[in-house]
C-alpha positions, 0 to 999 in steps of 0.5 A: 110291401104286402098287398101291393100290385104287382107291374104287369105288361104295358095296356094294349091301346083301342082303336078310335071309337065310331062316332066321338073323336079322339081314341079310347085306349080300353086297356085290354082286349075286347074278349071275345064272349061278354058275360054280365059284371057284379060291380061295386061303384062308391062314390061320395055323389049320385044323381039325382040323389045327391051333387055337387058337380059333374062327379055326379052326373058322370056315376050314374050315367055310368052306373045307368049305361052299364046296367043298361048292357046288362051288368048287375050295378051297386052303387055305396055312397055315405048316408048324407043327409042331403041324400036321405031328405032328396025327394027321389031317395027311394025305401031304404032297409037296413042290411046289416048293423056297422062299427067303425073303431077311429081315434076320436070315438066308435062310431056306429050305424048301419048299410041301408039298402035300397033301390034307384031304377036299375041300380042297386043303392047300399047306404053307409048309415053312420049320423056321427060322420054323415048327419050335416048338411054339408056335402064337403067341408066340414068344419077340421081336416081331422072330419074329413079325414074321419067321415072318407075314411071310415066310408073306404073302411066300410065300401072295402069290408062290404065288397070282400062280403059280397065279391063283386067283380069288380069294386071302382072307386070314383074319385079321392072320396072313396081310393081308399077301398081299393087300398084297404081291399087289397092288404085288411081283405087281401084272401080267400076269395076276396083277392079274387076281386078286381079294383078301379080307380076314375080320377075323375078330378086330380086337382082334389086329393085328399090329402090331410096331415100326416097325423090323420093315418090312424083313420084308415085303420091301416098298419103304418108301414103303408105311410111311406111315399110307394103308399099313401105318403105324399110330400109328409101328407097322408093323400087318399086317393094315391089308395087307390093310384098305387093298388089299383089294377087299372087307372081310369082318367076320364079323357084320353089326354088328360090321361097323358096330362096326369104324367104332367107336372102341369096338370099332375097336383103332384102326383105326375110321378107317381102316373107314370110309374102306373103308366102301364095300367094308366087308361083314358075312357071320354064321358058321355052325358045323359041324353034324356035329361039333355033332349032339345026334342022334349026339354019342357024348359024351350020356347020349342023344341027342336033337333036333328032332322028339325032344327028350325025351331032352334032360330025361335029358342035363339029370338026367346032368349034375346027377348027374355034377357034383352038383348041386342039380337047380334048378327048371325053365329055372334050369340055366344053363352058361358054356362059353369062354375065360376072358378080361374081352373073354368078361365072365367078371367080369361072371358072376362079379359075378353069381353071388351074385344068380343062386344068390339067384334059384335056378340051378345053374351048371355053370362050363368055361373056361380062361385067366385066373388071376385069374378062374379063381381067383373061379370056384374061391371060389365053387364053395368057397362054394357046392359044390351049386350051382357046379360049375367045371371051369377047363380045356378039356374037349371030352366036358364042354362038349358035355355042358354044352350037352347039358344046361343049360337055357340058355347065358350069353354076356355078352362085351363083345365078339363078331365073330359068336360060336360059342357061341351056335349050338351052344347053338342046336343043342343045344336050350340058349337062349342068354343074350348081351349084345346085340353084334356077331354075337350080335344077328345071330343071337339073336331076343330071346325067341324063338332066345335071350335078349339084354341090355344094357349089360353089367352083372351086375344086367341079366345076372341081370334075363335070366336071371330072362326065360330061366326064365320062358321055359322054365318056362312052356306053350311050355316044349317049343315053345322047346327045338324051335324051338331044335333047329329052325334050320339054323345050320350053314354052309349060308345064309354059305358061300352069301353068300361065294359071290355075294361072291367071284365078284362079286369075280372078276367085278370084278378079271378088268377089271383086267389 
């Protein structure tokens, strides 16, 4: 098949990075001399302009960290209505007309350019596709396929003209851009552009009916199992997985998990086929936005050199939520989306046993109405022991991290996870299911508690281990150790830089 990648030797694995738990596989030898890279990041979200969860945070964090290391970053996004209306949206100028022919119509618009700090923005402004109130879930599968196939096609064409060193596609929304670049534009200097697919969550694959293949603008011959076809459907994520020079999962453990039926979501065969180009690098967090030493949301500031004010945050949290003060180590929080993926059903099952052992619970999340009601029922039954806030409150989230002794993270699968990193940043002990990136970012018994299997009794037992650790003679040392961890993007960005540099060197040889 024209444009398909050739099979290369297995990537080499790097050493365990200092300051992080778990090995980070770089997939290439470190270049003896670092050079400035020109990178195109294609994504559906970018904090603080437009985001619905961790994707936008991760893309922005990595892009910013690479820019700080001296690389030239261009972030390409659809010009969602929400993005253009964001107070953080910078002034934009038109930098080129765009006209895309799709089966339903010809969609006309332009690229709009601006600056967001050190990042250059290129926004694809096609009002007929992106002028909608929601980011995702546009009515009708055909509409969603059109929106992101159009984005990927435009990204590939723009990238081919600008010829950066590497095009990086984040998740399924941008994955087809790699296929388009390697097929429709795979000639001249554009052949020297490297391609990297970052998989933040493989459960979302951009899967549509076979009838949507024409929206890709690609030859129908590419609709087969070794290309874009997936059990009779069109799978946009495969456009990145099959044509990428490297596939990066957001943790080493999850890179291995993706190759199994339990976590591959049907694509495990593709991940195994491309295992020689698959590696894992854990995420970081924005340590400026998440900094207990400067966080205006907190009643008291603290840090690794002065951890005592964290106790003030604990007292304030209990009073504000109307909770009975539990013993040290037993004020537990849970924060995030109310979904079964995040294990909130297991947490709900564990509530009676946790309370029986003396815990007080502060819970914050939004999502599944049935799970939300289970939590509300618990709060009504034990009003001084369980506080529940349904919805999202950023200020309260920061106060929970700062005031809690431990944070419960019973995720069924977790490609990387941000909750455990933010918890560590605020000196709260993460208590997590031993899966995915949670394994790579938590040292059991030191920087958190890991448990398996995922059952309510095992979650309760893990909470008991955390309480013992936090009420012992070394409890102060545990908090200080958490506050001293480097959970920033510094180490991950260095690993990504190594991969991108290797991909850029290899790509040049194709010309």
